[in-house]
ROFI-891735 format. One record per atom (N, C-alpha, C): x, y, z. Coordinates in steps of 0.02 Angstrom, whole numbers, padded with zeros to 5 digits, always signed. Atoms other than C-alpha are relative to their C-alpha. Layout:
% residues N
XYZ...
END
This chain:
% residues 82
+00042-00054+00006-00002-00001-00004+00044+00063+00006-00038-00065-00003+00071+00172-00043-00007+00037+00063+00001-00041-00058+00112+00285+00098-00049+00049+00007+00049-00048-00002-00001+00417+00046-00071-00031+00011+00067+00035-00016-00152+00295+00050-00003-00019+00073-00004+00021-00071-00101+00232+00217-00017+00067+00047+00005-00065-00035-00088+00418+00279-00079+00022-00001+00075-00019+00007-00268+00457+00213-00043-00044+00044+00043+00042-00043-00339+00304+00304+00010+00018+00071-00010-00024-00066-00256+00363+00466-00039+00063+00017+00032-00074-00008-00321+00540+00447-00076-00009+00006+00075+00012-00002-00501+00472+00409-00017-00031+00066+00013+00032-00063-00492+00364+00561+00004+00047+00057-00003-00048-00053-00436+00500+00675-00053+00046-00002+00052-00043+00004-00566+00619+00611-00065-00033+00023+00054+00036-00027-00696+00484+00644-00003-00011+00074-00006+00013-00074-00632+00444+00818-00010+00071+00039+00007-00067-00030-00635+00637+00858-00077+00007+00004+00070-00012+00002-00819+00637+00814-00039-00049+00051+00034+00046-00040-00858+00491+00932+00005+00029+00073+00004-00032-00066-00912+00566+01100+00037-00033+00050-00031+00031-00052-00848+00435+01212+00060-00043-00024-00049+00041+00021-00718+00357+01097-00032-00060-00031+00027+00057+00035-00737+00191+01009+00035-00060+00022-00023+00064-00013-00711+00008+01047+00043-00023-00057-00038+00031+00052-00588-00099+00948-00047-00024-00054+00043+00027+00048-00733-00182+00862-00037+00057-00039+00032-00056+00036-00810-00012+00817+00053+00029-00048-00053-00028+00045-00645+00048+00741+00011-00050-00056-00006+00049+00050-00628-00116+00648-00057+00004-00050+00058-00006+00049-00803-00105+00573+00009+00061-00037-00002-00070+00034-00784+00082+00531+00052-00006-00057-00059-00001+00049-00615+00060+00449-00014-00044-00057+00009+00047+00048-00656-00094+00355-00053+00014-00055+00054-00013+00043-00824-00042+00285-00015+00072-00026+00011-00070+00019-00822+00148+00281+00057+00032-00033-00063-00030+00028-00644+00193+00242+00025-00037-00062-00030+00044+00050-00577+00042+00146-00049-00037-00043+00056+00034+00031-00744-00023+00084+00013-00073-00009-00009+00072-00004-00703-00201+00135+00068-00018-00021-00071+00017+00027-00519-00191+00074+00050-00008+00049-00050+00003-00052-00433-00197+00241-00011-00066+00037+00006+00061-00044-00396-00353+00344-00003+00024+00072+00001-00014-00068-00426-00356+00528+00072+00014+00032-00067-00017-00021-00243-00369+00555+00036+00062-00024-00021-00069+00023-00204-00221+00453-00025+00060+00037+00036-00049-00041-00327-00117+00547+00027-00001+00073-00028+00006-00067-00257-00177+00714+00073+00031+00000-00068-00037+00008-00085-00118+00652-00008+00074-00001+00011-00074-00004-00158+00052+00617-00009+00027+00075+00012-00020-00065-00218+00061+00796+00062-00001+00038-00063+00001-00032-00051+00002+00864+00046+00060-00020-00045-00055+00023+00041+00130+00756-00027+00069+00033+00025-00057-00031-00076+00269+00817+00014+00006+00074-00014+00003-00070-00054+00217+00996+00076+00013+00015-00072-00009-00006+00138+00209+00979+00019+00071-00013-00016-00071+00016+00137+00384+00908-00031+00045+00046+00040-00040-00046+00025+00443+01056-00053+00043-00026+00056-00036+00032-00113+00500+00939-00060-00024+00024+00060+00025-00037-00238+00390+01030+00020-00035+00062-00019+00033-00062-00249+00317+01199-00060-00045+00020+00052+00049-00020-00347+00172+01278-00020+00014+00066+00028-00017-00068-00464+00219+01421-00054-00052+00004+00043+00059+00000-00557+00054+01458-00074+00020+00001-00010+00045+00049-00659+00008+01360+00008+00031-00074-00002-00037+00063-00630+00140+01225+00068+00033-00019-00054-00036+00029-00495+00211+01116-00025+00070-00013+00015-00071+00007-00492+00400+01113+00055+00038-00028-00050-00041+00027-00399+00531+01018+00034+00044+00057-00031-00040-00045-00271+00624+01119+00005+00073-00023-00013-00069+00027-00231+00808+01116+00050+00006-00050-00058+00008+00052-00071+00765+01024-00035-00018-00070+00035+00024+00062-00185+00675+00899-00037+00055-00030+00042-00059+00028-00300+00822+00880+00046+00050-00039-00048-00046+00027-00149+00935+00848+00027-00021-00069-00027+00034+00063-00076+00809+00720-00050+00009-00051+00054-00001+00051-00241+00804+00632-00010+00067-00030+00006-00067+00023-00252+00992+00623+00054+00022-00046-00060-00018+00042-00080+01008+00548+00003-00037-00069-00003+00044+00060-00106+00870+00421-00059-00003-00040+00069+00001+00040-00286+00898+00364-00003+00069-00038+00007-00063+00040-00321+01026+00224-00071+00014-00011
END
């Protein structure tokens, strides 16, 4: 997958996560990413890797039982969204 396509998927995922009032469960993220962003083209393992990468970059955090966007994630999204 080209890096630009991956970056767009991550941006869309962060935008969606921002709109979720309480955050989202892993299942919610999997469903949204698979069917709304990639239209069935992503595997569960690929999506879990997106979650891990966003977590390692401190753009999202896990607050049981939800994943939420961090302030750093919001700032990153503002800088990288046009």
